DRENDO-1510 file (C-alpha; in Angstrom, 1 decimal, always signed):
<recs>
REC; n; res; u; v; w
REC; 1; MET; +88.9; +4.8; +4.7 .
REC; 2; THR; +86.6; +3.5; +7.5 .
REC; 3; ILE; +83.0; +2.4; +6.6 .
REC; 4; ASN; +81.0; +1.5; +9.7 .
REC; 5; LEU; +78.1; -1.3; +9.5 .
REC; 6; ARG; +75.0; -1.5; +11.9 .
REC; 7; GLU; +75.5; -5.3; +12.1 .
REC; 8; ASP; +72.0; -6.4; +12.0 .
REC; 9; HIS; +71.6; -4.1; +8.6 .
REC; 10; LEU; +75.2; -6.6; +7.2 .
REC; 11; LEU; +74.4; -10.3; +8.5 .
REC; 12; PRO; +70.8; -10.4; +6.6 .
REC; 13; SER; +72.5; -9.9; +3.4 .
REC; 14; LEU; +75.5; -12.0; +4.6 .
REC; 15; ASP; +73.5; -14.8; +5.6 .
REC; 16; ALA; +71.8; -14.8; +2.1 .
REC; 17; TRP; +74.7; -14.9; +0.1 .
REC; 18; ILE; +76.0; -17.9; +2.0 .
REC; 19; ALA; +72.7; -19.8; +1.8 .
REC; 20; GLN; +73.1; -19.0; -2.1 .
REC; 21; VAL; +76.6; -20.0; -2.4 .
REC; 22; PHE; +75.6; -23.4; -1.1 .
REC; 23; ASP; +72.4; -23.8; -2.6 .
REC; 24; GLU; +72.6; -27.5; -3.9 .
REC; 25; ALA; +72.1; -25.7; -7.6 .
REC; 26; ARG; +76.2; -23.8; -6.8 .
REC; 27; LEU; +77.2; -26.7; -4.1 .
REC; 28; ASP; +79.5; -28.7; -6.6 .
REC; 29; GLU; +81.3; -25.1; -7.7 .
REC; 30; THR; +81.0; -24.0; -4.2 .
REC; 31; LEU; +83.2; -27.3; -3.1 .
REC; 32; ARG; +86.0; -27.1; -5.8 .
REC; 33; ALA; +86.5; -23.6; -5.0 .
REC; 34; MET; +86.9; -24.1; -1.5 .
REC; 35; LEU; +89.4; -27.5; -2.1 .
REC; 36; GLN; +91.0; -25.0; -4.5 .
REC; 37; THR; +91.8; -22.2; -1.8 .
REC; 38; ARG; +92.9; -24.5; +1.0 .
REC; 39; GLN; +95.5; -25.8; -1.6 .
REC; 40; ALA; +96.2; -22.8; -2.4 .
REC; 41; GLY; +97.7; -21.4; +0.8 .
REC; 42; PRO; +99.8; -22.1; +3.8 .
REC; 43; ARG; +96.7; -20.4; +6.0 .
REC; 44; LYS; +96.4; -23.2; +8.4 .
REC; 45; ASP; +100.1; -23.6; +9.6 .
REC; 46; SER; +99.5; -19.6; +10.2 .
REC; 47; GLU; +96.4; -19.9; +12.5 .
REC; 48; VAL; +97.9; -22.2; +14.5 .
REC; 49; GLU; +100.6; -20.3; +15.2 .
REC; 50; GLU; +98.7; -17.4; +15.9 .
REC; 51; VAL; +96.4; -19.7; +18.4 .
REC; 52; ARG; +100.0; -20.7; +20.0 .
REC; 53; ARG; +100.9; -17.1; +20.2 .
REC; 54; ALA; +97.4; -16.6; +21.9 .
REC; 55; LEU; +98.1; -20.0; +24.5 .
REC; 56; ALA; +101.3; -18.3; +25.3 .
REC; 57; ALA; +99.7; -14.8; +26.2 .
REC; 58; ILE; +96.8; -16.2; +28.0 .
REC; 59; GLU; +99.8; -18.1; +30.3 .
REC; 60; ARG; +101.6; -15.0; +30.6 .
REC; 61; ARG; +98.7; -13.2; +32.2 .
REC; 62; LEU; +97.7; -16.4; +34.3 .
REC; 63; ALA; +101.0; -16.2; +36.0 .
REC; 64; LYS; +100.8; -12.3; +36.3 .
REC; 65; HIS; +97.3; -12.8; +38.5 .
REC; 66; ARG; +98.9; -15.7; +40.4 .
REC; 67; ALA; +101.9; -13.3; +41.3 .
REC; 68; ALA; +99.3; -10.3; +42.0 .
REC; 69; LEU; +97.6; -12.6; +44.4 .
REC; 70; ASP; +100.8; -13.9; +46.2 .
REC; 71; ALA; +101.4; -10.0; +46.8 .
REC; 72; GLY; +98.6; -9.4; +48.6 .
REC; 73; ALA; +96.1; -8.8; +45.6 .
REC; 74; ASP; +92.5; -9.0; +46.6 .
REC; 75; PRO; +91.6; -12.8; +46.2 .
REC; 76; THR; +88.2; -12.1; +44.8 .
REC; 77; VAL; +88.7; -9.8; +41.8 .
REC; 78; VAL; +91.9; -12.0; +40.9 .
REC; 79; ALA; +90.0; -15.3; +41.2 .
REC; 80; GLY; +87.7; -13.8; +38.3 .
REC; 81; TRP; +90.8; -12.8; +36.3 .
REC; 82; ILE; +92.1; -16.3; +36.6 .
REC; 83; THR; +88.7; -18.0; +35.1 .
REC; 84; GLU; +88.2; -15.4; +32.2 .
REC; 85; ALA; +91.8; -16.5; +31.7 .
REC; 86; GLN; +91.0; -19.9; +31.9 .
REC; 87; ARG; +88.1; -20.2; +29.8 .
REC; 88; GLU; +90.1; -18.1; +27.0 .
REC; 89; ARG; +92.8; -20.9; +27.5 .
REC; 90; VAL; +90.2; -23.4; +27.0 .
REC; 91; LEU; +88.7; -22.1; +23.9 .
REC; 92; ALA; +92.2; -21.2; +22.6 .
REC; 93; ALA; +93.3; -25.1; +23.2 .
REC; 94; HIS; +90.1; -26.0; +21.6 .
REC; 95; ARG; +90.6; -24.2; +18.5 .
REC; 96; LEU; +94.8; -25.9; +18.5 .
REC; 97; THR; +93.2; -29.0; +18.4 .
REC; 98; ARG; +90.8; -28.2; +15.5 .
REC; 99; ARG; +93.4; -26.5; +13.4 .
REC; 100; SER; +95.8; -28.8; +13.8 .
REC; 101; THR; +93.5; -31.8; +13.3 .
REC; 102; HIS; +92.3; -29.9; +10.0 .
REC; 103; ALA; +96.2; -29.6; +9.1 .
REC; 104; ALA; +96.8; -33.2; +9.4 .
REC; 105; HIS; +93.5; -34.7; +8.0 .
REC; 106; PRO; +92.0; -31.7; +5.6 .
REC; 107; LEU; +88.5; -32.6; +4.7 .
REC; 108; THR; +87.8; -34.0; +1.4 .
REC; 109; GLY; +85.0; -33.0; -1.2 .
REC; 110; GLU; +82.7; -35.5; +0.0 .
REC; 111; GLU; +83.2; -34.8; +3.6 .
REC; 112; LEU; +82.8; -31.0; +2.8 .
REC; 113; ARG; +79.3; -32.1; +1.1 .
REC; 114; ASP; +78.3; -34.4; +4.0 .
REC; 115; ILE; +78.3; -31.4; +6.0 .
REC; 116; VAL; +76.3; -29.4; +4.0 .
REC; 117; ALA; +73.8; -32.0; +3.9 .
REC; 118; GLU; +74.1; -32.6; +7.2 .
REC; 119; LEU; +73.3; -28.9; +7.9 .
REC; 120; GLY; +70.5; -29.0; +5.7 .
REC; 121; ASN; +68.5; -26.5; +4.6 .
REC; 122; MET; +71.4; -23.3; +4.9 .
REC; 123; LYS; +68.8; -20.7; +4.5 .
REC; 124; GLY; +66.6; -21.5; +7.5 .
REC; 125; TRP; +69.4; -23.1; +9.4 .
REC; 126; LEU; +71.2; -19.4; +9.3 .
REC; 127; LEU; +67.9; -17.8; +10.0 .
REC; 128; HIS; +67.5; -19.5; +13.3 .
REC; 129; ALA; +70.7; -20.3; +14.5 .
REC; 130; ASP; +72.0; -19.3; +17.8 .
REC; 131; PRO; +74.4; -16.3; +17.0 .
REC; 132; SER; +77.9; -18.0; +18.8 .
REC; 133; ARG; +77.2; -20.7; +15.8 .
REC; 134; LYS; +76.7; -18.3; +13.0 .
REC; 135; GLU; +79.8; -16.4; +14.7 .
REC; 136; GLU; +82.0; -20.0; +14.0 .
REC; 137; LEU; +80.7; -20.7; +10.7 .
REC; 138; TYR; +81.8; -17.3; +9.9 .
REC; 139; ARG; +85.1; -17.9; +11.2 .
REC; 140; GLU; +85.3; -21.9; +10.0 .
REC; 141; LEU; +84.5; -19.6; +6.2 .
REC; 142; GLY; +87.5; -17.2; +6.4 .
REC; 143; LEU; +84.9; -14.1; +7.3 .
REC; 144; CYS; +86.6; -11.8; +9.7 .
REC; 145; MET; +84.3; -8.1; +10.4 .
REC; 146; THR; +85.6; -5.8; +13.3 .
</recs>
């Protein structure tokens, strides 16, 4: 069964829940749960492999684009394809670096607490944050919406 929800109806409730979970009164419980979850599974290794597969696919696309250019395809069109693929490659490489760094040095409870404190009022931050920053937060929290 598929249920479709409008993003503008879902995100305010999601943001309110995240703000509640990271509220000072529940922060110790939340950090404890985050640390337990991280220790419980090999999620990071699978994410690193996923990013590596994505990078390999991007490299194959770039090779095809270059071959199309060599075969006489319109350089303007191919340049756009290459630019898009290179942008994706930079983002994937950044994700790989972050994942590898996280796997090599997982954050301690105190480091997590410092990050939350640095964000300050989570509810206010979520209310005014740029959507791309919120997307990054959702991804880092392991949330996935399609």
